C-alpha positions in Angstrom: 99.6 189.1 49.7 99.1 191.5 52.6 100.9 194.9 52.1 103.0 196.1 55.0 101.7 199.0 57.1 103.1 201.6 59.4 100.4 201.1 62.0 101.7 200.2 65.5 101.2 196.6 66.7 97.8 195.9 68.2 97.6 195.5 72.0 97.5 192.0 73.4 94.1 190.5 73.1 93.0 192.8 70.2 91.6 191.0 67.2 93.9 191.1 64.2 92.8 193.2 61.2 90.9 191.3 58.4 93.2 189.8 55.9 96.1 189.3 58.4 97.4 185.7 58.3 96.8 183.7 61.4 99.9 182.9 63.4 101.0 179.3 63.2 99.6 177.1 66.0 102.0 174.6 67.6 100.6 171.1 67.4 102.0 168.6 69.9 103.7 165.6 68.4 101.9 162.3 68.8 103.1 160.0 71.6 105.5 157.4 70.3 103.9 154.0 69.8 105.8 151.1 71.3 106.0 148.3 68.7 103.6 145.5 69.6 101.7 147.6 72.1 98.0 148.3 71.7 97.0 151.9 71.2 96.3 153.7 74.5 97.7 150.8 76.5 100.0 151.6 79.4 103.5 150.3 78.9 103.8 146.7 80.2 106.7 145.6 82.4 109.5 144.0 80.3 109.3 140.2 79.9 110.8 138.1 82.7 113.9 136.3 81.2 113.9 133.8 84.0 110.3 132.7 83.3 109.5 129.6 81.2 106.7 131.6 79.5 106.4 135.3 79.8 103.4 137.0 78.1 103.0 140.8 77.8 100.1 142.8 76.5 98.5 140.0 74.4 95.4 141.2 72.5 93.3 139.4 69.9 90.1 140.5 68.2 87.9 138.5 65.9 85.7 141.0 64.1 83.8 142.9 66.8 84.6 140.3 69.5 87.7 141.0 71.7 88.8 137.5 72.8 91.9 138.5 74.7 92.4 142.0 76.1 95.9 142.7 77.3 97.0 139.5 79.1 100.2 139.7 81.1 101.4 136.5 82.7 104.6 134.9 83.9 104.9 131.1 84.2 107.9 130.3 86.5 110.3 127.7 85.2 109.8 124.3 86.7 106.2 125.0 87.7 103.0 123.1 87.1 100.7 126.0 86.0 97.0 125.8 85.6 94.9 128.1 83.5 91.2 128.1 84.4 88.2 130.1 83.2 84.6 129.7 82.0 83.8 128.9 78.4 84.7 131.8 76.1 87.1 133.3 78.6 90.0 133.4 76.1 92.1 130.5 77.5 92.5 128.7 74.1 93.2 132.0 72.3 95.8 133.0 74.9 97.6 129.6 74.7 97.5 129.7 70.9 99.2 133.1 70.8 101.6 132.0 73.5 102.8 129.0 71.5 103.0 130.4 68.0 99.7 129.0 66.6 97.9 132.3 66.4 99.5 135.7 65.7 98.5 138.3 68.3 97.2 141.7 67.2 99.5 143.2 69.9 101.8 142.0 72.6 104.6 139.5 72.9 105.4 136.0 74.1 108.8 134.8 75.3 109.8 131.2 75.9 112.8 131.1 78.3 113.8 134.6 77.1 113.3 133.9 73.4 110.9 136.2 71.6 108.5 133.6 70.0 107.4 135.9 67.2 110.8 137.4 66.5 112.5 134.0 66.4 109.8 131.4 66.0 112.1 128.5 65.2 114.2 128.9 68.4 111.0 129.5 70.5 109.0 126.6 69.2 112.0 124.2 69.5 111.5 124.5 73.3 107.8 123.9 73.2 105.6 120.8 73.2 102.0 121.6 72.4 98.7 119.8 72.7 96.1 122.2 71.2 92.4 121.8 71.9 90.6 120.1 69.0 93.8 119.4 67.2 93.5 117.7 63.7 95.9 114.9 63.3 97.1 113.0 60.3 94.7 110.3 61.1 95.5 108.1 58.1 98.7 107.2 59.8 98.9 104.5 62.5 99.6 105.6 66.1 103.3 104.5 65.8 103.7 106.3 62.4 102.2 109.5 63.7 104.6 109.7 66.7 107.5 108.8 64.5 106.5 111.5 62.0 106.4 114.1 64.8 109.9 113.1 66.0 111.4 113.2 62.5 109.8 116.6 61.9 111.7 117.8 64.9 115.0 116.7 63.3 115.6 113.8 65.6 117.6 110.7 64.4 115.6 107.6 63.6 117.0 105.4 66.3 116.1 107.9 69.0 112.7 108.4 67.5 112.0 104.6 67.4 113.1 104.1 71.0 111.0 107.0 72.3 108.0 106.0 70.2 108.0 102.5 71.8 108.3 104.1 75.3 105.5 106.5 74.7 103.1 103.9 73.3 103.7 101.6 76.3 103.5 104.4 78.9 100.2 105.8 77.4 98.7 102.3 77.1 98.6 102.4 73.3 101.1 99.6 72.5 98.3 97.2 71.5 97.0 99.8 69.1 100.3 101.0 67.7 99.5 99.7 64.2 95.9 100.9 64.2 95.0 103.9 62.1 94.4 107.0 64.2 91.1 107.6 62.5 89.9 104.5 64.2 91.0 105.6 67.7 88.5 106.6 70.4 88.4 110.3 71.5 90.6 109.4 74.6 93.1 107.4 72.5 93.4 110.3 70.1 94.1 112.7 73.0 96.8 110.3 74.2 98.6 109.9 70.9 98.5 113.7 70.4 100.1 114.1 73.8 102.8 111.6 72.7 103.6 113.8 69.7 104.1 116.8 72.0 106.4 114.8 74.3 108.6 113.0 71.7 111.3 115.7 71.5 111.6 116.2 75.3 110.6 119.9 75.3 111.5 122.4 78.0 107.9 123.6 78.2 104.6 121.6 77.7 101.5 123.6 76.9 98.4 121.4 77.1 94.9 122.6 76.3 92.3 120.4 78.1 94.6 117.3 78.1 92.2 115.2 80.2 89.1 115.7 78.2 87.6 112.4 77.1 90.4 110.4 78.8 89.5 107.5 81.1 90.4 107.7 84.8 93.2 105.2 84.6 94.9 106.9 81.6 94.4 110.3 83.3 96.2 109.1 86.4 99.1 107.8 84.2 99.3 111.1 82.4 99.3 113.0 85.7 102.2 110.8 86.9 104.1 111.5 83.6 103.6 115.2 83.9 104.5 115.3 87.6 107.8 113.4 86.8 108.5 115.8 84.0 108.1 118.8 86.3 110.2 117.2 89.0 113.0 116.8 86.5 112.9 120.6 85.7 110.3 120.8 82.9 107.4 123.3 83.0 103.8 122.4 82.3 101.0 124.8 81.5 97.6 123.1 81.4 94.1 124.5 80.9 91.1 122.8 82.5 87.6 123.3 83.7 88.0 120.8 86.5 88.9 122.9 89.6 89.6 120.0 91.9 92.0 118.5 89.4 93.9 121.8 89.0 94.0 122.3 92.8 95.5 118.8 93.4 97.8 118.8 90.4 99.1 122.3 89.9 101.3 124.5 92.1 100.4 127.8 90.3 97.1 129.0 88.7 95.7 131.9 86.8 92.0 132.6 86.6 90.9 134.1 83.2 87.6 135.6 82.2 86.5 138.0 79.6 90.0 138.0 78.0 91.6 139.3 81.3 93.6 137.6 84.0 91.6 138.1 87.2 94.1 136.5 89.6 97.4 134.7 89.3 99.9 133.2 91.6 100.4 130.1 93.7 97.4 127.9 94.3 97.3 129.1 98.0 97.7 132.7 97.0 94.8 132.6 94.5 92.3 130.6 96.5 92.9 132.6 99.7 91.8 130.0 102.2 88.8 128.9 100.1 88.5 126.0 97.7 89.7 126.9 94.2 86.2 126.4 92.9 84.6 128.8 95.4 87.3 131.4 94.7 86.8 130.9 91.0 83.0 131.5 91.3 83.6 134.5 93.4 86.0 136.0 90.9 84.1 135.2 87.7 80.5 135.5 89.0 77.5 134.5 86.9 76.2 131.8 89.2 72.5 131.3 88.7 70.0 130.6 91.4 67.8 127.5 91.3 64.5 129.4 91.3 63.9 129.0 87.6 62.4 125.9 85.8 59.7 125.5 88.3 58.0 123.1 85.9 60.9 120.7 86.2 60.3 120.1 89.9 58.1 117.2 90.8 54.8 118.2 92.4 
């Protein structure tokens, strides 16, 4: 303990005598962290309640790899929305977080104003999902699988039976209704998976590469189904690598690369007078010249 003295106080700037306790230093309080917001990230705009799908500040890391780095995106209700990007861009990870299949490290996803992660039952009720590489119960027949999906959604058996028949006919699977899914081709498997996403007539369809391995006739039928669905007020979000398909089919598009949204808006806004493919290459970069592999050229 330091004994009191009768010495006058030191002048400002004079060092305190040895043994004198240092005055307390004011430490600023740390900034409040917004729940669900990545550290150091600027506050995002609030979710758009009028959007069919509103994503804010989505982040996801796998070990040292940051797959998605703060994605903000609004999908207008009633739109046909394309999500394009190179391999490894973060498209599938973003869609998985947006649909409740993968929990984000930070950020939020709202489906028609419902916070998907705060109220997953209400949020997922409005969604029909076709994930990329989905594993199905392939020891069921096609008809059984679609029926099972409808019953899981709480639908009555009569409605499920009627819609199952409609979907099998529309997707050209009627002749294979009683074939085990394990014996389906890749394209048939994709179509029956789409049927399970449609059976409950969701408000929003999220389809990851729905046309991969599908023959041209079936792809045209699927496009007609989706166009009619959007015309009736539904919303479709589709990821694809085929720029021409997205340009012809969608009315909105977002370009994703490196876990970021590089551009988003209507097709005309994003492509800016170019073809979507040229604009995509301009935004993403990485196009290689043809100077390499000289040995491959004929002499």
